[in-house]
PyMOL Python script that loads the backbone (N, CA, C, O; Angstrom):
from pymol import cmd

cmd.read_pdbstr("""\
ATOM      1  N   UNK A   1     143.856   4.619  71.620  1.00  0.00           N
ATOM      2  CA  UNK A   1     142.778   4.992  72.143  1.00  0.00           C
ATOM      3  C   UNK A   1     143.281   6.045  73.211  1.00  0.00           C
ATOM      4  O   UNK A   1     144.269   5.792  73.902  1.00  0.00           O
ATOM      5  N   UNK A   2     142.582   7.230  73.332  1.00  0.00           N
ATOM      6  CA  UNK A   2     143.000   8.412  74.235  1.00  0.00           C
ATOM      7  C   UNK A   2     141.763   8.437  75.349  1.00  0.00           C
ATOM      8  O   UNK A   2     140.639   7.985  75.134  1.00  0.00           O
ATOM      9  N   UNK A   3     142.151   8.981  76.424  1.00  0.00           N
ATOM     10  CA  UNK A   3     141.169   9.291  77.467  1.00  0.00           C
ATOM     11  C   UNK A   3     141.612  10.527  78.281  1.00  0.00           C
ATOM     12  O   UNK A   3     142.787  10.856  78.447  1.00  0.00           O
ATOM     13  N   UNK A   4     140.485  11.200  78.788  1.00  0.00           N
ATOM     14  CA  UNK A   4     140.751  12.159  79.623  1.00  0.00           C
ATOM     15  C   UNK A   4     139.514  12.606  80.393  1.00  0.00           C
ATOM     16  O   UNK A   4     138.388  12.397  79.942  1.00  0.00           O
ATOM     17  N   UNK A   5     139.730  13.238  81.583  1.00  0.00           N
ATOM     18  CA  UNK A   5     138.504  13.663  82.330  1.00  0.00           C
ATOM     19  C   UNK A   5     138.485  15.184  82.338  1.00  0.00           C
ATOM     20  O   UNK A   5     139.456  15.937  82.254  1.00  0.00           O
ATOM     21  N   UNK A   6     137.250  15.483  82.449  1.00  0.00           N
ATOM     22  CA  UNK A   6     136.964  17.180  82.396  1.00  0.00           C
ATOM     23  C   UNK A   6     135.749  17.275  83.243  1.00  0.00           C
ATOM     24  O   UNK A   6     134.749  16.572  83.100  1.00  0.00           O
ATOM     25  N   UNK A   7     135.935  18.317  84.248  1.00  0.00           N
ATOM     26  CA  UNK A   7     135.056  18.860  85.161  1.00  0.00           C
ATOM     27  C   UNK A   7     134.416  19.943  84.721  1.00  0.00           C
ATOM     28  O   UNK A   7     135.095  20.948  84.512  1.00  0.00           O
ATOM     29  N   UNK A   8     133.089  19.976  84.503  1.00  0.00           N
ATOM     30  CA  UNK A   8     132.139  21.010  84.057  1.00  0.00           C
ATOM     31  C   UNK A   8     132.387  22.258  84.720  1.00  0.00           C
ATOM     32  O   UNK A   8     132.348  22.181  85.948  1.00  0.00           O
ATOM     33  N   UNK A   9     132.632  23.384  84.233  1.00  0.00           N
ATOM     34  CA  UNK A   9     132.846  24.672  84.870  1.00  0.00           C
ATOM     35  C   UNK A   9     131.493  25.551  84.719  1.00  0.00           C
ATOM     36  O   UNK A   9     131.077  26.300  85.602  1.00  0.00           O
ATOM     37  N   UNK A  10     130.954  25.371  83.633  1.00  0.00           N
ATOM     38  CA  UNK A  10     129.808  26.308  83.174  1.00  0.00           C
ATOM     39  C   UNK A  10     128.730  26.180  84.301  1.00  0.00           C
ATOM     40  O   UNK A  10     128.523  25.040  84.719  1.00  0.00           O
ATOM     41  N   UNK A  11     128.025  27.208  84.836  1.00  0.00           N
ATOM     42  CA  UNK A  11     127.104  27.500  85.945  1.00  0.00           C
ATOM     43  C   UNK A  11     125.912  26.578  85.398  1.00  0.00           C
ATOM     44  O   UNK A  11     125.336  25.856  86.212  1.00  0.00           O
ATOM     45  N   UNK A  12     125.512  26.570  84.036  1.00  0.00           N
ATOM     46  CA  UNK A  12     124.320  25.891  83.624  1.00  0.00           C
ATOM     47  C   UNK A  12     124.607  24.508  83.192  1.00  0.00           C
ATOM     48  O   UNK A  12     123.658  23.866  82.744  1.00  0.00           O
ATOM     49  N   UNK A  13     125.794  23.938  83.258  1.00  0.00           N
ATOM     50  CA  UNK A  13     126.091  22.573  82.880  1.00  0.00           C
ATOM     51  C   UNK A  13     126.045  22.520  81.519  1.00  0.00           C
ATOM     52  O   UNK A  13     126.254  23.546  80.871  1.00  0.00           O
ATOM     53  N   UNK A  14     125.747  21.233  80.858  1.00  0.00           N
ATOM     54  CA  UNK A  14     125.719  21.079  79.542  1.00  0.00           C
ATOM     55  C   UNK A  14     124.268  21.199  79.080  1.00  0.00           C
ATOM     56  O   UNK A  14     123.466  20.268  79.160  1.00  0.00           O
ATOM     57  N   UNK A  15     123.975  22.463  78.568  1.00  0.00           N
ATOM     58  CA  UNK A  15     122.553  22.704  78.121  1.00  0.00           C
ATOM     59  C   UNK A  15     122.493  22.765  76.563  1.00  0.00           C
ATOM     60  O   UNK A  15     123.487  22.553  75.868  1.00  0.00           O
ATOM     61  N   UNK A  16     121.441  23.026  76.134  1.00  0.00           N
ATOM     62  CA  UNK A  16     121.139  22.867  74.577  1.00  0.00           C
ATOM     63  C   UNK A  16     122.276  23.437  73.641  1.00  0.00           C
ATOM     64  O   UNK A  16     122.837  22.727  72.807  1.00  0.00           O
ATOM     65  N   UNK A  17     122.554  24.664  73.822  1.00  0.00           N
ATOM     66  CA  UNK A  17     123.564  25.336  72.883  1.00  0.00           C
ATOM     67  C   UNK A  17     125.039  24.628  72.881  1.00  0.00           C
ATOM     68  O   UNK A  17     125.549  24.157  71.865  1.00  0.00           O
ATOM     69  N   UNK A  18     125.580  24.624  74.037  1.00  0.00           N
ATOM     70  CA  UNK A  18     126.783  23.821  73.922  1.00  0.00           C
ATOM     71  C   UNK A  18     126.903  22.503  73.776  1.00  0.00           C
ATOM     72  O   UNK A  18     127.957  21.958  73.448  1.00  0.00           O
ATOM     73  N   UNK A  19     125.692  21.833  74.041  1.00  0.00           N
ATOM     74  CA  UNK A  19     125.564  20.325  73.752  1.00  0.00           C
ATOM     75  C   UNK A  19     125.389  20.062  72.135  1.00  0.00           C
ATOM     76  O   UNK A  19     125.782  19.017  71.618  1.00  0.00           O
ATOM     77  N   UNK A  20     124.792  21.061  71.435  1.00  0.00           N
ATOM     78  CA  UNK A  20     124.771  20.881  69.897  1.00  0.00           C
ATOM     79  C   UNK A  20     126.116  21.334  69.245  1.00  0.00           C
ATOM     80  O   UNK A  20     126.522  20.863  68.183  1.00  0.00           O
ATOM     81  N   UNK A  21     126.724  22.218  69.916  1.00  0.00           N
ATOM     82  CA  UNK A  21     128.042  22.652  69.393  1.00  0.00           C
ATOM     83  C   UNK A  21     129.120  21.481  69.638  1.00  0.00           C
ATOM     84  O   UNK A  21     130.000  21.244  68.811  1.00  0.00           O
ATOM     85  N   UNK A  22     128.984  20.799  70.791  1.00  0.00           N
ATOM     86  CA  UNK A  22     129.845  19.745  71.086  1.00  0.00           C
ATOM     87  C   UNK A  22     129.594  18.569  70.143  1.00  0.00           C
ATOM     88  O   UNK A  22     130.559  17.960  69.680  1.00  0.00           O
ATOM     89  N   UNK A  23     128.439  18.251  69.862  1.00  0.00           N
ATOM     90  CA  UNK A  23     128.095  17.162  68.877  1.00  0.00           C
ATOM     91  C   UNK A  23     128.609  17.503  67.555  1.00  0.00           C
ATOM     92  O   UNK A  23     129.023  16.598  66.830  1.00  0.00           O
ATOM     93  N   UNK A  24     128.627  18.838  67.129  1.00  0.00           N
ATOM     94  CA  UNK A  24     128.990  19.183  65.875  1.00  0.00           C
ATOM     95  C   UNK A  24     130.577  18.994  65.668  1.00  0.00           C
ATOM     96  O   UNK A  24     131.136  18.649  64.627  1.00  0.00           O
ATOM     97  N   UNK A  25     131.151  19.294  66.874  1.00  0.00           N
ATOM     98  CA  UNK A  25     132.725  19.080  66.882  1.00  0.00           C
ATOM     99  C   UNK A  25     132.971  17.608  66.843  1.00  0.00           C
ATOM    100  O   UNK A  25     133.879  17.238  66.099  1.00  0.00           O
ATOM    101  N   UNK A  26     132.355  16.761  67.479  1.00  0.00           N
ATOM    102  CA  UNK A  26     132.770  15.354  67.422  1.00  0.00           C
ATOM    103  C   UNK A  26     132.491  14.749  66.207  1.00  0.00           C
ATOM    104  O   UNK A  26     133.289  13.918  65.773  1.00  0.00           O
ATOM    105  N   UNK A  27     131.207  15.109  65.413  1.00  0.00           N
ATOM    106  CA  UNK A  27     131.002  14.724  64.160  1.00  0.00           C
ATOM    107  C   UNK A  27     131.990  15.024  63.107  1.00  0.00           C
ATOM    108  O   UNK A  27     132.021  14.367  62.066  1.00  0.00           O
ATOM    109  N   UNK A  28     132.834  16.044  63.358  1.00  0.00           N
ATOM    110  CA  UNK A  28     133.937  16.440  62.498  1.00  0.00           C
ATOM    111  C   UNK A  28     135.058  15.412  62.445  1.00  0.00           C
ATOM    112  O   UNK A  28     135.937  15.567  61.598  1.00  0.00           O
ATOM    113  N   UNK A  29     135.100  14.444  63.221  1.00  0.00           N
ATOM    114  CA  UNK A  29     136.275  13.574  63.319  1.00  0.00           C
ATOM    115  C   UNK A  29     135.695  12.157  62.992  1.00  0.00           C
ATOM    116  O   UNK A  29     134.515  11.858  63.173  1.00  0.00           O
ATOM    117  N   UNK A  30     136.761  11.220  62.435  1.00  0.00           N
ATOM    118  CA  UNK A  30     136.338   9.794  62.235  1.00  0.00           C
ATOM    119  C   UNK A  30     136.217   9.059  63.394  1.00  0.00           C
ATOM    120  O   UNK A  30     135.491   8.065  63.392  1.00  0.00           O
ATOM    121  N   UNK A  31     136.946   9.464  64.600  1.00  0.00           N
ATOM    122  CA  UNK A  31     137.214   8.775  65.821  1.00  0.00           C
ATOM    123  C   UNK A  31     135.721   8.757  66.414  1.00  0.00           C
ATOM    124  O   UNK A  31     134.851   9.610  66.239  1.00  0.00           O
ATOM    125  N   UNK A  32     135.642   7.536  67.180  1.00  0.00           N
ATOM    126  CA  UNK A  32     134.459   7.444  68.035  1.00  0.00           C
ATOM    127  C   UNK A  32     134.743   8.093  69.498  1.00  0.00           C
ATOM    128  O   UNK A  32     135.762   7.862  70.150  1.00  0.00           O
ATOM    129  N   UNK A  33     133.827   8.824  69.853  1.00  0.00           N
ATOM    130  CA  UNK A  33     134.106   9.477  71.108  1.00  0.00           C
ATOM    131  C   UNK A  33     132.829   9.174  71.963  1.00  0.00           C
ATOM    132  O   UNK A  33     131.694   9.286  71.499  1.00  0.00           O
ATOM    133  N   UNK A  34     133.114   8.761  73.316  1.00  0.00           N
ATOM    134  CA  UNK A  34     132.112   8.416  74.209  1.00  0.00           C
ATOM    135  C   UNK A  34     132.392   9.151  75.380  1.00  0.00           C
ATOM    136  O   UNK A  34     133.533   9.442  75.740  1.00  0.00           O
ATOM    137  N   UNK A  35     131.277   9.473  76.020  1.00  0.00           N
ATOM    138  CA  UNK A  35     131.232  10.484  77.345  1.00  0.00           C
ATOM    139  C   UNK A  35     130.731   9.437  78.537  1.00  0.00           C
ATOM    140  O   UNK A  35     129.860   8.603  78.292  1.00  0.00           O
ATOM    141  N   UNK A  36     131.269   9.534  79.668  1.00  0.00           N
ATOM    142  CA  UNK A  36     130.887   8.665  80.868  1.00  0.00           C
ATOM    143  C   UNK A  36     130.622   9.603  81.916  1.00  0.00           C
ATOM    144  O   UNK A  36     131.460  10.474  82.144  1.00  0.00           O
ATOM    145  N   UNK A  37     129.659   9.545  82.525  1.00  0.00           N
ATOM    146  CA  UNK A  37     129.209  10.268  83.756  1.00  0.00           C
ATOM    147  C   UNK A  37     128.694   8.969  84.816  1.00  0.00           C
ATOM    148  O   UNK A  37     127.680   8.296  84.630  1.00  0.00           O
ATOM    149  N   UNK A  38     129.459   8.843  85.725  1.00  0.00           N
ATOM    150  CA  UNK A  38     128.995   7.756  86.759  1.00  0.00           C
ATOM    151  C   UNK A  38     128.875   6.367  85.927  1.00  0.00           C
ATOM    152  O   UNK A  38     129.820   5.872  85.314  1.00  0.00           O
ATOM    153  N   UNK A  39     127.616   5.831  85.995  1.00  0.00           N
ATOM    154  CA  UNK A  39     127.524   4.569  85.366  1.00  0.00           C
ATOM    155  C   UNK A  39     126.937   4.672  83.747  1.00  0.00           C
ATOM    156  O   UNK A  39     126.727   3.686  83.040  1.00  0.00           O
ATOM    157  N   UNK A  40     126.724   6.095  83.338  1.00  0.00           N
ATOM    158  CA  UNK A  40     126.219   6.248  82.013  1.00  0.00           C
ATOM    159  C   UNK A  40     127.112   6.463  81.031  1.00  0.00           C
ATOM    160  O   UNK A  40     127.955   7.356  81.122  1.00  0.00           O
ATOM    161  N   UNK A  41     127.016   5.669  80.001  1.00  0.00           N
ATOM    162  CA  UNK A  41     128.057   6.047  78.814  1.00  0.00           C
ATOM    163  C   UNK A  41     127.328   6.279  77.548  1.00  0.00           C
ATOM    164  O   UNK A  41     126.482   5.449  77.216  1.00  0.00           O
ATOM    165  N   UNK A  42     127.541   7.235  76.856  1.00  0.00           N
ATOM    166  CA  UNK A  42     126.865   7.515  75.613  1.00  0.00           C
ATOM    167  C   UNK A  42     127.877   7.934  74.437  1.00  0.00           C
ATOM    168  O   UNK A  42     129.047   8.262  74.632  1.00  0.00           O
ATOM    169  N   UNK A  43     127.255   7.871  73.208  1.00  0.00           N
ATOM    170  CA  UNK A  43     128.061   8.071  72.027  1.00  0.00           C
ATOM    171  C   UNK A  43     127.883   9.479  71.818  1.00  0.00           C
ATOM    172  O   UNK A  43     126.726   9.863  71.648  1.00  0.00           O
ATOM    173  N   UNK A  44     128.868  10.369  71.799  1.00  0.00           N
ATOM    174  CA  UNK A  44     128.954  11.848  71.915  1.00  0.00           C
ATOM    175  C   UNK A  44     128.250  12.529  70.549  1.00  0.00           C
ATOM    176  O   UNK A  44     127.986  13.731  70.540  1.00  0.00           O
ATOM    177  N   UNK A  45     127.968  11.667  69.401  1.00  0.00           N
ATOM    178  CA  UNK A  45     127.189  12.304  68.395  1.00  0.00           C
ATOM    179  C   UNK A  45     125.816  12.160  68.499  1.00  0.00           C
ATOM    180  O   UNK A  45     125.075  12.561  67.602  1.00  0.00           O
ATOM    181  N   UNK A  46     125.305  11.500  69.743  1.00  0.00           N
ATOM    182  CA  UNK A  46     123.837  11.645  69.858  1.00  0.00           C
ATOM    183  C   UNK A  46     123.512  12.537  70.811  1.00  0.00           C
ATOM    184  O   UNK A  46     123.703  12.324  72.008  1.00  0.00           O
ATOM    185  N   UNK A  47     122.860  13.879  70.215  1.00  0.00           N
ATOM    186  CA  UNK A  47     122.380  14.933  70.934  1.00  0.00           C
ATOM    187  C   UNK A  47     121.469  14.569  72.173  1.00  0.00           C
ATOM    188  O   UNK A  47     121.763  14.898  73.322  1.00  0.00           O
ATOM    189  N   UNK A  48     120.398  13.899  71.850  1.00  0.00           N
ATOM    190  CA  UNK A  48     119.381  13.604  72.828  1.00  0.00           C
ATOM    191  C   UNK A  48     120.174  12.807  73.962  1.00  0.00           C
ATOM    192  O   UNK A  48     119.937  13.136  75.125  1.00  0.00           O
ATOM    193  N   UNK A  49     120.926  11.975  73.768  1.00  0.00           N
ATOM    194  CA  UNK A  49     121.705  11.188  74.752  1.00  0.00           C
ATOM    195  C   UNK A  49     122.450  12.054  75.671  1.00  0.00           C
ATOM    196  O   UNK A  49     122.402  11.949  76.897  1.00  0.00           O
ATOM    197  N   UNK A  50     123.161  12.941  75.000  1.00  0.00           N
ATOM    198  CA  UNK A  50     123.891  13.859  75.825  1.00  0.00           C
ATOM    199  C   UNK A  50     123.198  14.789  76.733  1.00  0.00           C
ATOM    200  O   UNK A  50     123.626  15.108  77.842  1.00  0.00           O
ATOM    201  N   UNK A  51     121.975  15.252  76.137  1.00  0.00           N
ATOM    202  CA  UNK A  51     121.099  16.143  76.897  1.00  0.00           C
ATOM    203  C   UNK A  51     120.486  15.307  78.104  1.00  0.00           C
ATOM    204  O   UNK A  51     120.164  15.877  79.146  1.00  0.00           O
ATOM    205  N   UNK A  52     120.343  14.002  77.938  1.00  0.00           N
ATOM    206  CA  UNK A  52     119.625  13.074  78.775  1.00  0.00           C
ATOM    207  C   UNK A  52     120.595  12.780  80.061  1.00  0.00           C
ATOM    208  O   UNK A  52     120.195  12.303  81.123  1.00  0.00           O
ATOM    209  N   UNK A  53     121.873  13.134  79.782  1.00  0.00           N
ATOM    210  CA  UNK A  53     122.802  12.768  80.852  1.00  0.00           C
ATOM    211  C   UNK A  53     122.597  13.715  82.056  1.00  0.00           C
ATOM    212  O   UNK A  53     122.850  13.371  83.211  1.00  0.00           O
ATOM    213  N   UNK A  54     122.113  14.948  81.705  1.00  0.00           N
ATOM    214  CA  UNK A  54     121.830  15.744  82.828  1.00  0.00           C
ATOM    215  C   UNK A  54     123.065  16.481  83.578  1.00  0.00           C
ATOM    216  O   UNK A  54     123.000  16.791  84.768  1.00  0.00           O
ATOM    217  N   UNK A  55     124.118  16.712  82.819  1.00  0.00           N
ATOM    218  CA  UNK A  55     125.452  17.058  83.105  1.00  0.00           C
ATOM    219  C   UNK A  55     125.415  18.474  83.740  1.00  0.00           C
ATOM    220  O   UNK A  55     125.059  19.456  83.087  1.00  0.00           O
ATOM    221  N   UNK A  56     125.852  18.548  85.222  1.00  0.00           N
ATOM    222  CA  UNK A  56     125.572  19.940  85.754  1.00  0.00           C
ATOM    223  C   UNK A  56     126.990  20.358  86.155  1.00  0.00           C
ATOM    224  O   UNK A  56     127.937  19.573  86.120  1.00  0.00           O
ATOM    225  N   UNK A  57     127.096  21.768  86.578  1.00  0.00           N
ATOM    226  CA  UNK A  57     128.488  22.264  86.912  1.00  0.00           C
ATOM    227  C   UNK A  57     128.994  21.522  88.091  1.00  0.00           C
ATOM    228  O   UNK A  57     128.304  21.290  89.084  1.00  0.00           O
ATOM    229  N   UNK A  58     130.283  21.143  87.935  1.00  0.00           N
ATOM    230  CA  UNK A  58     130.820  20.215  88.924  1.00  0.00           C
ATOM    231  C   UNK A  58     131.085  18.908  88.700  1.00  0.00           C
ATOM    232  O   UNK A  58     131.969  18.263  89.263  1.00  0.00           O
ATOM    233  N   UNK A  59     130.117  18.402  87.655  1.00  0.00           N
ATOM    234  CA  UNK A  59     130.287  16.932  87.360  1.00  0.00           C
ATOM    235  C   UNK A  59     131.424  16.655  86.524  1.00  0.00           C
ATOM    236  O   UNK A  59     131.697  17.492  85.662  1.00  0.00           O
ATOM    237  N   UNK A  60     132.164  15.579  86.637  1.00  0.00           N
ATOM    238  CA  UNK A  60     133.189  15.227  85.928  1.00  0.00           C
ATOM    239  C   UNK A  60     132.825  14.137  84.702  1.00  0.00           C
ATOM    240  O   UNK A  60     132.360  13.028  84.962  1.00  0.00           O
ATOM    241  N   UNK A  61     133.038  14.496  83.629  1.00  0.00           N
ATOM    242  CA  UNK A  61     133.080  13.473  82.550  1.00  0.00           C
ATOM    243  C   UNK A  61     134.220  12.824  82.195  1.00  0.00           C
ATOM    244  O   UNK A  61     135.268  13.462  82.096  1.00  0.00           O
ATOM    245  N   UNK A  62     134.172  11.482  81.957  1.00  0.00           N
ATOM    246  CA  UNK A  62     135.273  10.843  81.183  1.00  0.00           C
ATOM    247  C   UNK A  62     135.148  10.560  79.845  1.00  0.00           C
ATOM    248  O   UNK A  62     134.235   9.865  79.400  1.00  0.00           O
ATOM    249  N   UNK A  63     136.071  11.090  79.136  1.00  0.00           N
ATOM    250  CA  UNK A  63     135.806  11.146  77.559  1.00  0.00           C
ATOM    251  C   UNK A  63     136.842  10.092  77.105  1.00  0.00           C
ATOM    252  O   UNK A  63     137.971  10.016  77.591  1.00  0.00           O
ATOM    253  N   UNK A  64     136.380   9.311  76.165  1.00  0.00           N
ATOM    254  CA  UNK A  64     137.324   8.449  75.317  1.00  0.00           C
ATOM    255  C   UNK A  64     137.200   8.755  74.019  1.00  0.00           C
ATOM    256  O   UNK A  64     136.097   9.068  73.570  1.00  0.00           O
ATOM    257  N   UNK A  65     138.213   8.710  73.305  1.00  0.00           N
ATOM    258  CA  UNK A  65     138.449   9.006  71.941  1.00  0.00           C
ATOM    259  C   UNK A  65     139.108   7.858  71.162  1.00  0.00           C
ATOM    260  O   UNK A  65     140.258   7.628  71.536  1.00  0.00           O
ATOM    261  N   UNK A  66     138.635   7.062  70.139  1.00  0.00           N
ATOM    262  CA  UNK A  66     139.249   5.975  69.800  1.00  0.00           C
ATOM    263  C   UNK A  66     139.129   6.188  68.117  1.00  0.00           C
ATOM    264  O   UNK A  66     138.032   6.491  67.650  1.00  0.00           O
ATOM    265  N   UNK A  67     140.068   6.050  67.408  1.00  0.00           N
ATOM    266  CA  UNK A  67     140.221   6.040  65.978  1.00  0.00           C
ATOM    267  C   UNK A  67     141.491   6.508  65.386  1.00  0.00           C
ATOM    268  O   UNK A  67     142.498   6.610  66.087  1.00  0.00           O
ATOM    269  N   UNK A  68     141.490   6.807  64.087  1.00  0.00           N
ATOM    270  CA  UNK A  68     142.433   7.158  63.171  1.00  0.00           C
ATOM    271  C   UNK A  68     142.958   8.521  63.519  1.00  0.00           C
ATOM    272  O   UNK A  68     144.157   8.794  63.458  1.00  0.00           O
ATOM    273  N   UNK A  69     141.968   9.419  63.907  1.00  0.00           N
ATOM    274  CA  UNK A  69     142.434  10.718  64.291  1.00  0.00           C
ATOM    275  C   UNK A  69     142.175  11.242  65.710  1.00  0.00           C
ATOM    276  O   UNK A  69     141.748  12.351  66.031  1.00  0.00           O
ATOM    277  N   UNK A  70     142.527  10.202  66.497  1.00  0.00           N
ATOM    278  CA  UNK A  70     142.109  10.471  67.990  1.00  0.00           C
ATOM    279  C   UNK A  70     142.882  11.460  68.695  1.00  0.00           C
ATOM    280  O   UNK A  70     142.481  12.044  69.702  1.00  0.00           O
ATOM    281  N   UNK A  71     144.240  11.671  68.028  1.00  0.00           N
ATOM    282  CA  UNK A  71     145.152  12.679  68.784  1.00  0.00           C
ATOM    283  C   UNK A  71     144.662  14.026  68.687  1.00  0.00           C
ATOM    284  O   UNK A  71     144.620  14.806  69.639  1.00  0.00           O
ATOM    285  N   UNK A  72     144.212  14.333  67.264  1.00  0.00           N
ATOM    286  CA  UNK A  72     143.554  15.648  66.904  1.00  0.00           C
ATOM    287  C   UNK A  72     142.356  15.893  67.631  1.00  0.00           C
ATOM    288  O   UNK A  72     142.195  16.887  68.339  1.00  0.00           O
ATOM    289  N   UNK A  73     141.525  15.003  67.464  1.00  0.00           N
ATOM    290  CA  UNK A  73     140.321  14.971  68.069  1.00  0.00           C
ATOM    291  C   UNK A  73     140.340  15.296  69.582  1.00  0.00           C
ATOM    292  O   UNK A  73     139.700  16.226  70.072  1.00  0.00           O
ATOM    293  N   UNK A  74     141.109  14.470  70.261  1.00  0.00           N
ATOM    294  CA  UNK A  74     141.129  14.724  71.786  1.00  0.00           C
ATOM    295  C   UNK A  74     141.703  16.212  72.083  1.00  0.00           C
ATOM    296  O   UNK A  74     141.162  16.875  72.968  1.00  0.00           O
ATOM    297  N   UNK A  75     142.830  16.758  71.326  1.00  0.00           N
ATOM    298  CA  UNK A  75     143.176  18.055  71.517  1.00  0.00           C
ATOM    299  C   UNK A  75     141.991  19.167  71.155  1.00  0.00           C
ATOM    300  O   UNK A  75     141.791  20.143  71.879  1.00  0.00           O
ATOM    301  N   UNK A  76     141.345  18.939  70.127  1.00  0.00           N
ATOM    302  CA  UNK A  76     140.263  19.791  69.754  1.00  0.00           C
ATOM    303  C   UNK A  76     139.047  19.795  70.910  1.00  0.00           C
ATOM    304  O   UNK A  76     138.371  20.790  71.175  1.00  0.00           O
ATOM    305  N   UNK A  77     138.917  18.594  71.490  1.00  0.00           N
ATOM    306  CA  UNK A  77     137.756  18.377  72.270  1.00  0.00           C
ATOM    307  C   UNK A  77     138.261  19.198  73.785  1.00  0.00           C
ATOM    308  O   UNK A  77     137.514  19.923  74.442  1.00  0.00           O
ATOM    309  N   UNK A  78     139.630  18.894  74.114  1.00  0.00           N
ATOM    310  CA  UNK A  78     139.812  19.467  75.414  1.00  0.00           C
ATOM    311  C   UNK A  78     139.783  21.044  75.332  1.00  0.00           C
ATOM    312  O   UNK A  78     139.411  21.763  76.259  1.00  0.00           O
ATOM    313  N   UNK A  79     140.233  21.496  74.074  1.00  0.00           N
ATOM    314  CA  UNK A  79     140.216  23.045  73.952  1.00  0.00           C
ATOM    315  C   UNK A  79     138.744  23.438  73.895  1.00  0.00           C
ATOM    316  O   UNK A  79     138.318  24.347  74.609  1.00  0.00           O
ATOM    317  N   UNK A  80     137.955  22.757  73.045  1.00  0.00           N
ATOM    318  CA  UNK A  80     136.347  23.102  73.105  1.00  0.00           C
ATOM    319  C   UNK A  80     135.733  23.092  74.604  1.00  0.00           C
ATOM    320  O   UNK A  80     135.006  24.016  74.967  1.00  0.00           O
ATOM    321  N   UNK A  81     136.018  22.128  75.367  1.00  0.00           N
ATOM    322  CA  UNK A  81     135.521  21.842  76.723  1.00  0.00           C
ATOM    323  C   UNK A  81     136.054  22.966  77.558  1.00  0.00           C
ATOM    324  O   UNK A  81     135.247  23.530  78.297  1.00  0.00           O
ATOM    325  N   UNK A  82     137.329  23.382  77.546  1.00  0.00           N
ATOM    326  CA  UNK A  82     137.852  24.509  78.362  1.00  0.00           C
ATOM    327  C   UNK A  82     137.332  25.835  78.180  1.00  0.00           C
ATOM    328  O   UNK A  82     137.103  26.668  79.057  1.00  0.00           O
ATOM    329  N   UNK A  83     137.138  25.951  76.679  1.00  0.00           N
ATOM    330  CA  UNK A  83     136.333  27.362  76.180  1.00  0.00           C
ATOM    331  C   UNK A  83     134.955  27.484  76.501  1.00  0.00           C
ATOM    332  O   UNK A  83     134.463  28.519  76.950  1.00  0.00           O
ATOM    333  N   UNK A  84     134.253  26.309  76.248  1.00  0.00           N
ATOM    334  CA  UNK A  84     132.736  26.395  76.327  1.00  0.00           C
ATOM    335  C   UNK A  84     131.960  25.733  77.820  1.00  0.00           C
ATOM    336  O   UNK A  84     130.827  25.942  78.254  1.00  0.00           O
ATOM    337  N   UNK A  85     132.851  25.044  78.256  1.00  0.00           N
ATOM    338  CA  UNK A  85     131.960  24.325  79.461  1.00  0.00           C
ATOM    339  C   UNK A  85     132.832  24.330  80.620  1.00  0.00           C
ATOM    340  O   UNK A  85     132.443  23.854  81.687  1.00  0.00           O
TER     341      UNK A  85
END
""", "prot")
cmd.dss("prot")
cmd.show_as("cartoon", "prot")
cmd.util.cbc("prot")
cmd.orient("prot")
């Protein structure tokens, strides 16, 4: 299991376009990816759950990646977040 934190830099937070892209990236891996903000934890393959978190600029997400390709998935997610959010 791999874990890391990421603080959202995008002025709009996680809105529709990057949320959809994030879900698409996550679905490309066998590993289970969960996102946690405060007390709320969601499966990162669920677009509506992700949008429902209401993630804004400055919010910190705790990301957990667990599975056969977790190292590759973690690296890809860190790069995606840095470039898009």
